[in-house]
Residue, then its C-alpha position, 0 to 999 in steps of 0.5 A: x568265109x561267106x556260104x558261096x565262098x566256102x561252096x566254091x572252095x569244096x567243089x573246086x577240091x572235090x574237082x581236083x580230087x576227082x582229077x587227081x584220082x582219075x589220072x593216078x588210076x586210070x591214067x590210060x582211059x583218062x589221056x584217051x579223052x584228053x583231046x576232047x576235054x581241051x576241045x570242050x573246055x574252050x566253049x566252057x571258058x568262055x561261058x564261064x570265064x568271061x560270063x557270056x561277054x557281058x561287060 
């Protein structure tokens, strides 16, 4: 694996572990902010998945 691929894997793993920790230990707090996170996910998906609509 190349260095960026390893870094991407590590970042994804850390984010997933943080999500699991929040949902298992602080579910009442985490679920309170779920609607806000869904709304914030929309612009982030456009930025990172569409790469600013540059084809």
